[in-house]
C-alpha positions in Angstrom: -5.1 -63.2 -18.0 -5.6 -66.9 -17.6 -5.5 -69.5 -20.2 -9.4 -69.9 -20.1 -9.9 -66.1 -20.6 -7.5 -66.2 -23.7 -9.5 -69.1 -25.1 -12.8 -67.2 -24.7 -11.4 -64.1 -26.4 -10.0 -66.2 -29.2 -13.3 -67.9 -29.6 -15.2 -64.5 -29.7 -12.7 -63.2 -32.3 -13.1 -66.3 -34.4 -16.9 -66.2 -34.4 -16.8 -62.4 -35.2 -14.4 -62.9 -38.2 -16.4 -65.9 -39.4 -19.7 -63.9 -39.2 -18.2 -61.0 -41.1 -16.7 -63.3 -43.8 -20.0 -65.1 -44.3 -21.8 -61.7 -44.6 -19.3 -60.4 -47.2 -19.7 -63.7 -49.2 -23.5 -63.4 -49.0 -23.3 -59.8 -50.3 -20.9 -60.6 -53.0 -22.8 -63.6 -54.4 -26.3 -62.2 -53.9 -25.8 -59.2 -56.2 -27.3 -59.7 -59.7 -24.8 -59.7 -62.6 -24.6 -56.5 -64.6 -25.4 -56.4 -68.3 -27.3 -59.0 -70.4 -27.9 -62.5 -69.1 -26.6 -65.3 -71.3 -30.0 -66.2 -72.7 -30.8 -62.6 -73.9 -27.3 -62.1 -75.1 -27.5 -65.3 -77.2 -30.8 -64.2 -78.7 -29.5 -60.8 -79.5 -26.3 -62.2 -81.0 -28.4 -64.5 -83.2 -30.5 -61.5 -84.4 -27.3 -59.5 -85.1 -25.8 -62.4 -87.1 -28.9 -63.0 -89.2 -29.2 -59.3 -89.9 -25.5 -59.2 -90.9 -26.0 -62.2 -93.2 -29.0 -60.5 -94.8 -26.9 -57.6 -95.8 -23.8 -59.6 -96.7 -23.0 -59.3 -100.4 -20.4 -62.1 -100.4 -22.0 -65.6 -100.3 -18.8 -67.7 -100.6 -17.4 -67.3 -97.1 -16.3 -69.5 -94.3 -16.9 -69.1 -90.6 -13.4 -67.7 -89.9 -13.9 -64.9 -92.4 -17.4 -64.3 -91.1 -16.1 -64.0 -87.6 -13.5 -61.5 -88.7 -16.2 -59.4 -90.4 -18.5 -59.6 -87.4 -15.8 -58.5 -85.0 -15.5 -55.2 -87.0 -19.3 -54.7 -86.6 -20.1 -51.7 -84.5 -23.0 -53.4 -82.7 -20.6 -56.1 -81.3 -18.2 -53.6 -79.9 -20.5 -53.0 -76.9 -19.2 -54.3 -73.5 -22.1 -56.8 -73.3 -20.6 -58.8 -76.2 -17.0 -59.0 -74.9 -17.2 -62.8 -74.6 -18.2 -63.2 -78.3 -15.7 -65.6 -79.9 -15.4 -68.0 -82.7 -16.8 -70.9 -80.7 -19.9 -68.8 -79.8 -20.3 -68.0 -83.5 -20.2 -71.7 -84.4 -22.8 -72.5 -81.8 -25.1 -69.8 -83.2 -24.5 -70.9 -86.7 -25.3 -74.5 -85.8 -28.6 -73.3 -84.3 -29.3 -71.3 -87.5 -28.5 -74.4 -89.6 -31.2 -76.3 -87.7 -33.7 -73.5 -87.9 -33.3 -72.8 -91.6 -32.5 -76.5 -92.5 -29.2 -75.6 -94.1 -26.1 -77.8 -94.1 -23.4 -75.2 -95.1 -22.8 -71.5 -94.4 -23.2 -70.6 -98.1 -26.5 -72.4 -98.2 -27.6 -70.6 -95.0 -26.7 -67.3 -96.5 -28.7 -68.1 -99.6 -31.7 -69.1 -97.6 -31.6 -66.0 -95.5 -31.3 -63.8 -98.6 -34.3 -65.6 -100.2 -36.4 -65.3 -97.1 -36.0 -61.5 -97.2 -36.8 -60.3 -100.8 -36.2 -56.6 -100.0 -32.7 -57.1 -98.8 -31.8 -59.7 -101.4 -32.5 -57.0 -104.2 -30.0 -54.7 -102.4 -27.4 -57.4 -102.4 -27.8 -58.2 -106.1 -29.3 -61.7 -105.6 -32.3 -62.5 -107.8 
């Protein structure tokens, strides 16, 4: 085999390996992600947190205690919420503060209890 033939075979091998690698990268990055997308997950987390706050009997609570209580919630144990952390809770609470025009977590809880009279009677708030 001459030097030119070796170079041709090396070029063919290089082109083949490059084509296979590009195909594998295309297949890997072209597949849709499994589970909820971040927008739907954020909306569902917000609904879960508001619902949790509606049924929360304790109104004097900070975000750390709230996070610890939410982690124990059965609905958040699903694999779709595995990236739920304290920072995500703070982001959702900040959005709820703007939505309900509240400045503190205790005020937000009171507003949510007042907005739902049926659940506020269950929680002992009048």
